[in-house]
C-alpha positions as CSV (number, residue, x, y, z in Angstrom):
1,M,122.7,79.1,69.3
2,K,122.8,76.3,66.8
3,K,125.8,75.1,67.5
4,L,125.4,75.5,71.8
5,S,121.7,73.5,71.0
6,F,123.8,70.6,68.6
7,L,126.5,70.3,71.5
8,L,124.1,70.3,74.5
9,S,121.7,67.6,72.8
10,M,125.0,65.6,72.4
11,T,125.3,65.9,76.0
12,L,122.0,65.3,77.2
13,G,120.7,63.0,74.7
14,L,116.9,62.8,73.8
15,A,116.7,59.0,73.9
16,V,114.4,57.4,76.8
17,M,116.0,57.0,80.1
18,Y,113.9,54.5,81.9
19,S,110.0,53.6,82.4
20,C,107.7,55.3,84.9
21,S,106.4,52.8,87.2
22,D,102.8,51.5,86.4
23,D,101.1,52.6,89.4
24,D,102.1,56.1,89.1
25,A,98.7,57.5,90.0
26,T,99.0,60.8,88.0
27,D,99.9,59.4,84.6
28,T,96.7,59.2,83.2
29,D,97.9,59.0,79.3
30,D,96.8,56.6,76.9
31,S,98.8,57.3,74.1
32,G,102.0,58.0,75.4
33,S,105.1,55.1,76.4
34,G,105.0,56.9,80.0
35,D,108.7,56.8,79.6
36,V,111.3,59.3,81.1
37,V,112.9,61.3,78.0
38,A,115.1,64.0,78.6
39,T,114.0,67.8,77.5
40,P,114.6,68.7,74.1
41,T,117.3,71.0,74.3
42,T,116.4,73.0,70.9
43,A,113.3,74.2,73.1
44,F,115.6,76.3,75.0
45,D,116.7,78.1,71.2
46,E,113.3,80.0,71.5
47,F,114.2,81.8,75.0
48,N,115.1,85.5,74.9
49,T,118.9,85.4,74.9
50,G,118.4,89.1,75.7
51,A,116.8,87.9,79.2
52,V,117.5,84.5,79.6
53,T,120.3,82.5,80.3
54,V,120.5,78.3,80.2
55,S,123.0,76.3,81.3
56,F,123.8,72.6,82.2
57,S,125.7,70.9,84.9
58,G,125.2,66.9,84.6
59,D,121.7,66.0,84.9
60,E,120.1,69.3,85.5
61,I,119.1,72.6,84.0
62,T,119.6,75.9,85.2
63,I,117.6,78.7,83.8
64,T,118.3,82.4,85.0
65,S,116.7,85.6,83.8
66,T,116.2,89.2,84.2
67,A,112.5,89.3,83.3
68,L,112.9,91.9,80.6
69,P,110.4,90.9,77.9
70,N,111.4,91.4,74.1
71,H,108.1,93.0,73.5
72,T,105.9,96.1,73.5
73,S,103.9,97.4,76.9
74,P,102.4,99.9,78.4
75,Y,104.2,98.8,81.6
76,W,107.4,99.9,80.0
77,T,109.1,103.5,81.0
78,A,107.6,106.4,78.5
79,N,111.1,106.7,77.1
80,D,111.7,103.1,76.7
81,D,111.9,101.9,72.9
82,L,109.6,99.2,73.2
83,Y,106.9,101.7,75.4
84,I,103.4,101.6,73.8
85,Q,100.2,103.2,74.5
86,P,97.7,100.8,76.0
87,I,95.9,98.8,73.3
88,V,94.0,95.6,75.2
89,A,93.7,97.4,78.7
90,E,92.2,100.1,80.0
91,E,94.3,103.1,81.0
92,E,92.4,103.4,84.5
93,S,93.0,99.7,85.1
94,I,97.1,100.2,84.4
95,S,99.1,98.4,87.6
96,P,101.6,100.9,89.0
97,G,104.9,99.9,88.5
98,N,106.9,99.8,85.2
99,I,108.8,96.6,83.5
100,T,112.2,96.3,85.5
101,E,114.9,94.1,85.7
102,A,114.8,91.2,88.3
103,N,117.0,88.2,89.0
104,Y,114.9,84.8,88.9
105,T,116.8,81.3,88.8
106,L,115.2,77.7,88.4
107,T,117.4,74.8,88.5
108,V,115.2,72.0,87.2
109,S,116.5,68.1,86.3
110,A,116.8,67.2,82.7
111,S,114.5,64.9,82.5
112,P,111.6,65.7,84.7
113,E,109.6,62.8,85.9
114,V,105.5,62.6,86.2
115,A,105.0,62.5,90.2
116,T,103.3,60.5,92.1
117,T,101.4,63.1,93.5
118,T,100.4,66.6,92.0
119,T,101.0,69.9,93.6
120,E,99.1,73.1,93.9
121,T,100.9,76.1,92.9
122,G,100.8,79.2,95.1
123,L,101.6,82.5,94.9
124,G,104.5,84.3,93.1
125,A,106.1,82.9,90.0
126,I,105.6,79.2,88.6
127,G,107.2,79.3,85.9
128,I,109.7,81.5,83.0
129,S,108.4,82.3,79.6
130,V,110.1,82.2,76.4
131,T,110.4,85.9,76.9
132,G,112.3,85.8,80.4
133,V,109.0,87.2,82.3
134,P,107.7,85.2,84.9
135,I,104.6,82.9,84.5
136,Y,101.8,83.3,87.6
137,N,98.7,81.6,88.0
138,Q,95.5,82.7,88.6
139,S,96.0,84.5,92.3
140,E,96.6,88.0,92.4
141,G,97.4,88.8,96.4
142,P,95.2,87.5,98.7
143,T,92.4,86.7,95.6
144,D,92.0,85.1,92.4
145,V,92.3,87.6,89.2
146,T,89.0,89.1,88.7
147,E,87.8,91.1,85.6
148,G,88.8,94.2,86.8
149,T,92.5,93.5,87.7
150,A,92.4,92.0,83.9
151,S,91.0,94.5,82.3
152,G,94.6,96.1,83.1
153,F,96.7,93.3,81.6
154,D,98.6,94.4,78.5
155,W,98.2,92.5,75.3
156,A,101.0,90.6,76.5
157,G,98.7,88.9,79.4
158,G,101.0,90.8,81.7
159,H,101.0,93.8,84.2
160,S,103.3,94.9,87.2
161,G,102.7,93.9,90.9
162,P,104.8,94.1,93.7
163,T,107.2,91.5,93.0
164,G,107.3,93.0,89.1
165,Y,106.0,92.6,86.0
166,H,104.3,89.3,85.1
167,Y,102.3,87.2,83.1
168,H,98.9,85.6,84.1
169,I,96.9,85.2,80.7
170,E,97.6,84.1,77.2
171,A,99.0,87.1,74.7
172,R,96.3,88.6,72.3
173,D,96.2,89.5,68.8
174,A,96.6,93.1,69.0
175,G,98.6,93.7,66.1
176,E,102.0,93.9,67.7
177,T,104.9,91.6,66.6
178,S,104.4,88.3,69.5
179,P,107.3,85.9,70.7
180,L,104.4,84.3,72.9
181,T,102.3,81.7,72.2
182,I,98.5,83.5,70.8
183,D,96.4,80.1,69.9
184,D,98.9,78.0,68.5
185,D,101.5,75.7,69.3
186,E,104.2,77.6,70.2
187,L,106.2,77.2,73.6
188,L,105.4,79.4,76.5
189,G,108.2,78.3,78.8
190,I,109.0,76.3,81.2
191,M,107.0,75.4,84.5
192,S,109.1,75.1,87.9
193,D,108.8,71.3,87.6
194,G,110.8,70.8,84.7
195,F,107.9,70.6,82.1
196,L,108.1,72.6,79.1
197,I,104.2,74.3,78.6
198,Y,103.0,75.0,74.7
199,G,100.0,77.3,73.6
200,R,96.7,75.4,73.3
201,K,97.3,73.7,70.3
202,C,99.2,70.4,69.6
203,N,102.0,70.7,67.0
204,S,101.8,66.7,66.5
205,T,97.7,67.1,65.5
206,G,97.6,70.6,64.7
207,T,94.5,71.5,66.9
208,Y,93.8,71.5,70.5
209,P,95.1,68.2,72.6
210,T,92.0,66.1,73.6
211,D,94.4,63.6,75.5
212,G,95.7,65.7,78.2
213,D,95.6,64.8,81.8
214,A,94.0,67.0,84.8
215,S,96.8,69.3,84.1
216,N,96.4,69.7,80.4
217,G,99.6,67.3,80.3
218,H,100.5,64.7,77.6
219,Y,102.7,62.5,76.1
220,S,103.3,63.5,72.3
221,T,106.1,64.7,69.6
222,T,106.4,68.6,69.3
223,Q,108.4,70.7,66.7
224,H,111.2,70.3,69.3
225,S,111.3,66.1,69.6
226,T,110.5,63.7,67.5
227,E,110.4,61.7,70.5
228,E,107.0,61.5,72.2
229,F,107.7,63.4,75.9
230,Y,105.5,64.6,78.7
231,H,104.8,68.4,78.6
232,Y,101.7,70.6,79.0
233,H,99.5,73.1,77.1
234,I,97.2,76.0,78.2
235,V,94.3,74.8,79.0
236,N,91.8,75.7,76.0
237,D,88.9,76.9,78.6
238,L,87.6,80.6,79.1
239,Y,88.1,82.4,82.5
240,I,85.7,84.7,83.7
241,N,84.5,84.4,79.9
242,T,87.1,86.3,78.4
243,Y,90.8,85.2,78.7
244,Y,92.7,81.8,78.6
245,L,95.0,81.3,82.1
246,L,98.5,80.4,81.3
247,F,98.1,77.8,84.0
248,G,95.7,77.5,86.9
249,V,95.7,73.9,87.2
250,D,98.2,71.4,89.7
251,L,101.6,70.5,88.7
252,Q,102.2,66.9,87.9
253,G,105.9,66.8,88.6
254,T,107.8,67.9,91.6
255,P,108.6,71.5,91.5
256,S,111.9,73.4,92.5
257,S,111.4,76.7,93.9
258,I,112.2,79.6,91.5
259,M,114.7,82.3,93.4
C-alpha cells in the first residue's frame, strides 16, 4: 500500500495548482493561502482495504465501497465474527436490519475547490468513511435524529436503516478497538465534494480548530500533508446534549452524487 501511495503521489503531486479568486464568498479562512492543493494521496492509506477501493484517472479520484466495516457492532448478524452484544445502544432501540454488503461509488476531483456557493446536504450518503460505511447528516427519514433514535446507535455511531448500515454521529470510547476518530485528529473519511474530513481536533495544533468557516473547514497541514490544504473537521458542538454529529452543516465544495 505504501508503494501504491508513493506512485499515486508522484502522479497527482501535492503542489499548489492555482489560486482561488479573491471574491470567493465562501472562503472565510484567514490563515491559509486559499490555494487549490491536490488531495494528499497518503490519506487513502487510512481506508479499510477490505471494503474500499480507490482508483485514480487523470484529475479524478473514484472511491468504491461495499459498506462492510472493520469493527464490531450489534448490527452484524449473530454468527458473524464481528458481532457483539450492545454496549452503548439500548437493546429495545436497536433498529431492524443487519450490516450487509452494499455498493457505493463516489467520483471527485483530485484537487477540489471551495465553491462560490454552499450546498445543503440531503437524505442518504453524503460521504464515505475510512471504514467504508457511508456518512449521513442529522436527517433520519422525514425528521432529524431524535434522542430515541440515537439511543439505538452502536458505539461506532451507526445503525441500520432502509438503505443499510450508516453513521450519523462520532464514535464513542466503549473499550472496543476502533479505526474511527474519537475526540482526536484522525481521518473520518471523504465528503461528496471531495474534501477530506477529520475528527474534532486538528493535527496542526493538537486541539480543536478555532479558524473554521461555517462548515468547520479550514486550511492547514495534517498528518497526511506538510502543505496546507482545505479540509473539514467534525464540529465540536453537542447535538441533543449528548452526541457529536459527523456533518450537520453545508458542503463548501461542489458535491458529486454517491451512487
